[in-house]
C-alpha positions as CSV (number, residue, x, y, z in Angstrom):
1,M,43.5,-4.9,-54.2
2,S,43.9,-2.0,-51.8
3,S,45.7,-2.5,-48.5
4,Y,42.9,-0.5,-47.0
5,A,40.3,-3.1,-47.9
6,A,40.9,-4.8,-44.6
7,L,39.7,-1.8,-42.6
8,S,36.2,-1.1,-41.5
9,R,34.3,2.0,-42.5
10,H,34.8,3.4,-39.0
11,Q,38.5,2.8,-39.1
12,L,38.9,4.4,-42.5
13,A,36.9,7.5,-41.5
14,A,39.5,8.0,-38.7
15,L,42.5,7.2,-40.8
16,V,41.8,9.3,-43.9
17,P,42.3,12.7,-42.2
18,E,45.4,11.3,-40.5
19,L,46.8,10.5,-43.9
20,L,46.0,14.0,-45.1
21,L,47.8,15.5,-42.1
22,C,50.8,13.3,-42.5
23,G,51.0,14.3,-46.2
24,H,51.1,17.9,-45.1
25,L,53.9,17.3,-42.6
26,I,56.2,16.0,-45.4
27,D,57.4,19.5,-45.8
28,R,58.2,19.9,-42.1
29,S,60.6,17.0,-42.7
30,G,62.0,17.9,-46.1
31,M,62.3,21.7,-45.8
32,A,64.5,21.6,-42.7
33,H,67.2,19.8,-44.6
34,T,66.6,22.0,-47.7
35,I,67.3,25.1,-45.7
36,A,70.5,23.5,-44.4
37,A,71.6,22.8,-48.0
38,F,70.4,25.8,-49.9
39,G,69.4,28.5,-47.4
40,R,65.9,30.1,-46.9
41,E,65.7,31.4,-50.5
42,G,66.6,28.0,-51.9
43,M,64.1,26.3,-49.6
44,T,61.4,28.7,-50.9
45,A,62.2,27.9,-54.5
46,V,62.1,24.1,-53.9
47,A,58.7,24.4,-52.1
48,I,57.2,26.4,-54.9
49,E,58.4,23.9,-57.6
50,E,57.3,20.8,-55.7
51,W,53.7,22.0,-55.1
52,Q,53.4,23.5,-58.6
53,L,54.4,20.2,-60.2
54,A,52.4,17.9,-57.9
55,S,49.1,19.6,-56.9
56,P,47.5,20.0,-60.4
57,I,48.0,16.3,-61.0
58,Y,46.7,14.9,-57.8
59,T,43.9,17.4,-57.7
60,R,42.5,16.2,-61.0
61,R,42.9,12.6,-59.8
62,M,40.8,13.2,-56.7
63,Q,38.2,15.1,-58.7
64,R,37.7,12.2,-61.1
65,A,37.7,9.6,-58.3
66,L,35.0,11.4,-56.2
67,R,33.0,12.7,-59.2
68,F,33.2,16.4,-58.6
69,T,34.7,17.5,-61.8
70,G,33.9,21.0,-63.1
71,D,35.4,24.4,-63.6
72,S,33.8,26.4,-60.8
73,V,35.0,28.0,-57.6
74,E,33.0,25.3,-55.8
75,T,35.0,22.6,-57.5
76,I,38.2,24.3,-56.4
77,F,37.1,24.4,-52.8
78,K,36.1,20.8,-52.8
79,G,39.5,19.9,-54.1
80,L,41.2,21.8,-51.2
81,Q,39.2,19.7,-48.7
82,L,40.9,16.6,-50.0
83,D,44.4,18.0,-50.5
84,I,47.4,17.2,-48.3
85,G,48.1,21.0,-48.6
86,A,45.0,21.7,-46.5
87,P,44.4,18.9,-44.0
88,P,41.1,19.4,-42.1
89,Q,41.2,21.3,-38.8
90,F,45.0,21.6,-38.8
91,M,44.6,24.0,-41.7
92,D,41.1,25.2,-40.9
93,F,39.8,26.4,-44.2
94,R,36.4,28.1,-44.2
95,F,34.6,28.8,-47.5
96,R,32.0,31.1,-49.1
97,V,30.7,30.6,-52.6
98,D,29.1,33.7,-54.2
99,D,28.5,32.2,-57.7
100,H,30.2,30.0,-60.3
101,D,33.1,32.4,-60.7
102,H,33.5,34.1,-57.3
103,G,34.2,32.9,-53.8
104,E,36.3,33.5,-50.7
105,F,38.1,31.3,-48.2
106,W,39.8,32.1,-44.9
107,L,41.7,30.1,-42.3
108,D,40.4,30.2,-38.7
109,H,43.5,28.2,-37.7
110,C,46.7,27.6,-39.6
111,G,49.0,24.9,-38.2
112,A,51.6,25.8,-40.8
113,L,51.7,29.3,-39.5
114,A,51.9,28.1,-35.9
115,D,55.0,26.2,-36.9
116,V,56.6,29.1,-38.8
117,E,55.8,32.2,-36.8
118,P,58.4,31.3,-34.1
119,M,61.1,31.3,-36.8
120,G,60.6,35.0,-37.6
121,E,58.9,37.3,-40.0
122,E,61.2,36.4,-43.0
123,F,60.1,32.8,-42.9
124,V,56.4,33.9,-42.5
125,V,56.7,36.0,-45.6
126,A,58.4,33.2,-47.5
127,M,55.6,30.8,-46.7
128,C,52.5,33.2,-46.8
129,H,53.7,35.4,-49.7
130,D,56.5,33.9,-51.8
131,I,55.2,30.3,-51.7
132,E,51.5,30.7,-51.5
133,D,51.1,33.1,-54.4
134,P,52.2,30.8,-57.2
135,T,51.1,27.5,-55.5
136,F,47.5,28.6,-54.8
137,D,47.2,29.5,-58.5
138,A,48.8,26.2,-59.5
139,T,46.2,24.3,-57.5
140,A,43.3,26.3,-58.9
141,L,44.7,25.8,-62.4
142,A,43.8,22.1,-62.1
143,T,40.1,23.2,-62.1
144,N,40.1,26.3,-64.3
145,P,43.1,28.0,-65.9
146,H,41.5,31.4,-65.6
147,A,41.1,31.2,-61.8
148,Q,43.1,33.5,-59.6
149,V,43.6,33.3,-55.9
150,R,44.4,36.7,-54.3
151,P,44.9,37.8,-50.7
152,V,42.5,40.0,-48.8
153,H,44.9,39.9,-45.9
154,R,47.6,37.5,-44.7
155,P,50.5,37.2,-42.3
156,P,52.7,38.6,-40.9
157,R,49.7,39.2,-38.6
158,R,48.9,42.8,-37.5
159,P,48.0,42.6,-34.6
160,A,49.9,39.4,-33.7
161,D,46.9,37.4,-32.7
162,R,44.7,38.4,-35.7
163,T,42.0,35.9,-36.7
164,P,41.2,34.7,-39.3
165,V,44.9,34.3,-39.9
166,C,44.4,35.0,-43.6
167,A,41.7,35.5,-46.2
168,W,41.7,35.0,-49.9
169,T,39.4,35.7,-52.9
170,V,39.0,33.3,-55.8
171,V,37.9,34.8,-59.1
172,I,37.5,33.1,-62.4
173,D,37.6,35.5,-65.4
174,P,38.4,34.6,-69.1
175,A,40.5,37.8,-69.1
176,H,42.9,36.3,-66.5
177,V,46.1,35.0,-68.2
178,P,46.8,31.4,-67.0
179,P,50.0,30.9,-65.1
180,A,52.9,29.5,-67.1
181,V,53.3,25.8,-67.1
182,P,56.3,24.8,-65.0
183,R,59.3,23.8,-67.0
184,N,59.4,20.3,-65.4
185,A,55.7,19.7,-65.5
186,A,56.0,16.8,-67.9
187,L,58.3,14.9,-65.6
188,L,55.4,14.4,-63.1
189,A,52.6,14.4,-65.7
190,N,54.3,11.3,-67.4
191,S,55.0,9.5,-64.1
192,V,53.6,6.1,-63.3
193,A,51.9,7.7,-60.2
194,A,50.1,10.3,-62.3
195,G,48.4,7.6,-64.5
196,L,48.0,4.8,-62.0
197,E,44.7,3.0,-62.2
198,L,42.8,2.3,-58.9
199,A,39.7,0.4,-58.2
200,E,36.4,2.3,-58.9
201,I,34.2,3.2,-56.0
202,D,31.2,0.9,-55.7
203,P,28.1,3.2,-55.9
204,D,26.0,0.7,-54.0
205,D,28.2,0.7,-50.9
206,E,26.5,2.2,-47.8
207,G,27.2,5.9,-47.4
208,M,28.3,8.7,-49.8
209,A,30.0,7.2,-52.9
210,D,31.2,10.6,-54.2
211,Y,31.3,14.3,-53.5
212,A,29.0,15.3,-56.4
213,G,26.5,17.1,-54.1
214,P,26.8,20.5,-52.6
215,L,30.0,21.9,-51.1
216,L,30.0,21.2,-47.3
217,S,31.4,23.3,-44.5
218,D,33.5,20.3,-43.4
219,L,34.0,16.8,-44.6
220,R,32.7,14.4,-42.1
221,F,34.5,11.3,-43.4
222,A,32.2,8.9,-41.5
223,D,29.5,10.0,-44.0
224,F,31.3,8.5,-46.9
225,S,31.1,4.8,-47.9
226,R,33.8,2.3,-47.1
227,A,34.6,2.0,-50.8
228,A,34.9,5.8,-51.2
229,L,37.1,6.1,-48.1
230,R,39.3,3.3,-49.4
231,R,39.8,5.1,-52.7
232,M,40.5,8.4,-50.9
233,A,43.2,6.7,-48.8
234,D,45.0,5.3,-51.9
235,E,44.7,8.7,-53.7
236,I,46.2,10.5,-50.6
237,C,49.1,8.1,-50.7
238,L,49.7,9.0,-54.3
239,Q,49.5,12.7,-53.4
240,Q,52.4,12.1,-51.0
241,H,54.4,10.2,-53.6
242,L,53.8,12.9,-56.2
243,L,54.7,15.7,-53.8
244,T,58.0,13.8,-53.0
245,L,58.7,13.3,-56.7
246,G,58.3,17.1,-57.2
247,F,60.5,17.7,-54.2
248,M,63.2,15.4,-55.7
249,V,63.0,17.1,-59.2
250,A,63.6,20.5,-57.5
251,I,66.4,19.1,-55.3
252,N,68.2,17.3,-58.2
253,E,68.2,20.6,-60.1
254,R,70.2,22.2,-57.3
255,S,72.6,19.5,-56.4
256,D,74.4,16.4,-57.6
257,A,72.6,13.1,-57.5
258,E,74.3,11.8,-54.4
259,T,73.5,14.9,-52.4
260,A,69.9,14.9,-53.6
261,L,69.4,11.3,-52.6
262,G,70.8,12.1,-49.2
263,I,68.3,14.9,-48.7
264,G,65.5,12.7,-50.0
265,R,66.3,9.9,-47.6
266,K,66.3,12.4,-44.7
267,Q,62.9,13.7,-45.8
268,F,61.6,10.1,-46.0
269,A,63.0,9.1,-42.6
270,G,61.5,12.1,-40.8
271,I,58.0,11.8,-42.1
272,A,58.0,7.9,-42.1
273,G,58.6,7.6,-38.4
274,L,56.0,10.3,-37.4
275,T,53.4,8.8,-39.8
276,S,53.9,5.3,-38.3
277,E,53.4,6.8,-34.8
278,R,50.2,8.5,-35.8
279,I,48.7,5.5,-37.6
280,R,49.4,3.3,-34.6
281,R,47.8,5.8,-32.3
282,C,44.8,6.4,-34.6
283,L,43.9,2.7,-34.7
284,A,44.8,2.0,-31.1
285,L,47.4,-0.6,-32.0
286,G,50.0,-2.3,-29.8
287,D,53.8,-2.4,-30.4
288,D,54.3,-6.0,-31.3
289,P,55.0,-7.5,-34.8
290,H,51.3,-7.9,-35.6
291,A,50.8,-4.2,-34.9
292,L,53.9,-3.4,-37.0
293,A,52.6,-5.4,-39.9
294,T,49.3,-3.5,-39.8
295,V,51.1,-0.2,-39.8
296,L,53.4,-1.3,-42.7
297,R,50.3,-2.4,-44.7
298,L,48.7,1.0,-44.2
299,H,51.8,3.3,-44.4
300,P,51.6,5.8,-47.3
301,A,55.2,5.2,-48.2
302,L,54.4,1.6,-49.1
303,N,51.1,2.3,-50.9
304,P,49.2,1.8,-53.1
305,V,50.3,-1.8,-53.4
306,N,49.9,-1.8,-57.2
307,Y,52.4,1.1,-57.3
308,T,55.0,-0.1,-54.8
309,G,54.7,-3.9,-55.2
310,I,55.8,-4.4,-51.6
311,D,54.7,-7.6,-49.9
312,I,54.4,-7.9,-46.1
313,A,54.3,-11.1,-44.0
314,V,54.2,-11.8,-40.3
315,L,56.8,-14.2,-39.0
316,T,57.1,-16.0,-35.7
317,S,59.1,-13.2,-34.1
318,G,58.9,-10.3,-36.6
319,V,57.8,-9.1,-40.0
320,R,59.2,-9.7,-43.4
321,L,59.1,-7.2,-46.3
322,R,59.7,-8.1,-49.9
323,F,60.9,-5.2,-52.2
324,P,60.7,-5.9,-56.0
325,H,63.4,-4.7,-58.3
326,V,60.7,-3.5,-60.7
327,S,57.7,-1.4,-59.7
328,G,56.0,1.9,-60.6
329,A,57.5,3.5,-57.5
330,R,61.0,2.4,-58.5
331,T,60.5,3.6,-62.1
332,D,59.4,7.0,-60.8
333,G,62.1,7.3,-58.1
334,A,59.5,7.5,-55.2
335,W,60.2,6.7,-51.6
336,P,60.6,2.9,-52.0
337,S,63.4,3.5,-54.5
338,M,65.4,5.3,-51.8
339,L,65.6,2.1,-49.7
340,T,68.5,-0.2,-50.7
341,P,70.1,-3.2,-49.0
342,E,72.9,-0.9,-48.2
343,D,70.8,1.8,-46.6
344,L,67.8,1.0,-44.5
345,R,67.7,4.2,-42.4
346,P,64.3,5.5,-43.5
347,L,62.8,2.0,-42.9
348,D,64.4,1.9,-39.5
349,A,62.8,5.2,-38.7
350,L,59.5,4.0,-40.0
351,V,59.3,0.8,-37.9
352,R,60.5,2.6,-34.8
353,G,57.4,4.7,-34.9
354,V,55.7,1.5,-33.7
355,N,58.3,0.3,-31.3
356,P,61.8,1.9,-30.7
357,R,63.3,-1.6,-30.4
358,F,62.5,-2.7,-34.0
359,V,65.4,-3.1,-36.3
360,A,65.5,-4.0,-40.0
361,R,68.1,-6.4,-41.5
362,V,68.5,-7.6,-45.1
363,A,67.6,-11.3,-45.3
364,E,68.3,-12.1,-49.0
365,T,68.7,-10.6,-52.4
366,D,68.0,-12.2,-55.8
367,Q,67.3,-11.3,-59.4
368,H,63.7,-10.3,-58.6
369,G,64.1,-8.3,-55.5
370,W,65.3,-8.3,-51.9
371,T,63.9,-9.2,-48.5
372,V,64.1,-7.5,-45.1
373,D,63.4,-9.1,-41.8
374,I,62.3,-6.8,-38.9
375,D,62.8,-8.1,-35.4
376,L,63.0,-6.7,-31.9
377,A,66.4,-5.8,-30.5
378,E,67.3,-6.1,-26.8
379,Q,67.4,-2.3,-26.2
380,P,65.4,0.6,-27.7
381,F,67.2,2.8,-30.3
382,R,67.4,6.6,-30.0
383,E,64.9,8.5,-32.1
384,A,66.3,9.4,-35.5
385,S,67.3,13.0,-35.7
386,E,65.2,13.4,-38.9
387,V,62.1,12.3,-36.9
388,A,63.0,14.7,-34.1
389,V,63.2,17.6,-36.6
390,T,59.8,16.7,-38.0
391,R,58.3,16.6,-34.5
392,F,59.0,20.3,-34.3
393,S,55.7,20.8,-36.0
394,T,52.6,21.3,-33.9
395,G,51.0,18.7,-36.3
396,A,53.0,15.9,-34.6
397,G,50.7,16.0,-31.6
398,F,47.6,17.4,-33.3
399,A,44.3,15.7,-32.4
400,F,41.1,15.8,-34.6
401,T,37.8,16.5,-33.0
402,D,34.2,15.7,-34.0
403,R,32.7,19.0,-35.2
404,G,29.2,17.6,-35.8
405,K,27.1,17.5,-38.9
406,P,28.5,19.7,-41.8
407,L,26.3,22.3,-43.5
408,P,25.9,22.7,-47.2
409,L,27.4,25.9,-48.5
410,T,26.0,25.7,-52.0
411,V,22.5,25.0,-53.3
412,V,22.1,22.2,-55.9
């Protein structure tokens, strides 16, 4: 059973783009600590590897779930619209399809660029050249190994306020040599997350049950069925876990296990707190234990439930979490595995995104797992430094808008 089954279609339509955006902001959390550990060049290498490892896997998962499998440019563009690498509006992708093998996309707004431009031209080049070249091709590879994504123009912007901020062609040609398979690709391909089974979408549910129709100028999530939105939400959670698994593979290659875990926990804490805050705001929740339980049940770090195995219960004065010793997430080394009875810092950051007075304490440990009780302290805690670092992104306060009925860009 999905944790998102309790939400209405209206609530899910609001939450799904939030989950996509929060998935994108994972790098705003992780890369700050990566730069501190390995410098700008090391950060660039980590970013390339994590996206190369994760995006082909989760792209194919979403294609199968929403029934838009194929090998065309149109299929590539549909995948981008449901990718944490391209959250709607914050990364405002616009598309043109010329035929099966040719198309173009451009960004009318790029939140990632807005975050990086103040850091200087070297960081812009690292993101828009060094990272994008191999990772765009890796994403397209999931649809067609002979697809190539190439820039028409891209930052650094000349002039400084140039729009669109970048433009890219996508061309499929049998003569194109597919990019090399990353050396560590099998580590993610064989993960529990990669092969996790989720509930099929009920085709009789009211609304769009899939994305098999034409490519749309925007995805208006309210047009999808409740069942489709529920599956999207669980898939987006897996995207976040897979990206983090790729991140940890890259970090572990460049450091010892203790250092890598420390960086992973900082990444987890930074995005966990900000995500809690955005979920709470999206669903207009309060800051009491019942609101906390709702946020915990919906938080991507703790979902899908059949991956994490985490149980959540509301107590008289707080919330209780039960972490099993055995789960897919623990087998993979995903976020829940970074929480231990000895180190609850990412969980504290997560719960304080709902109320800065919440504090987590270990209640008991046995052969099957361990339990944490979350209660209200007398005084609020200071915001974790990891959350403050992530809040640097313009995505922290980004608000989605209703852009009206989307237009079909391809003819069926």
